[in-house]
C-alpha angles and dihedrals in degrees: 000000000000117000135193116249092250094045117100121221114235124228090245090055090051091050090049090053092047090052089059092058123096117252090257091051090047089053090051090049091052091049092050092050091050090050091052090049091052092048091051091049091051091049091050090050092050091048090050091051091049091050099043104021128235123282125209117246090247092053092048092047092050090051091052092048091049091047094053095040090059092055 
């Protein structure tokens, strides 16, 4: 299944290719996808900390207490 550089692969094509893998290769594929998801989540968390700053646990707990006391 050769493709041109500007041609996008469809989801169905990816599934077809994954079906051709051995069970061990499919497991490796799943593990790699999970690893990429975790890396992306960590990057998003790091970006959020850089944008908003990091609060101490005590500060976060006080804010929660104050929020629920006012309700």
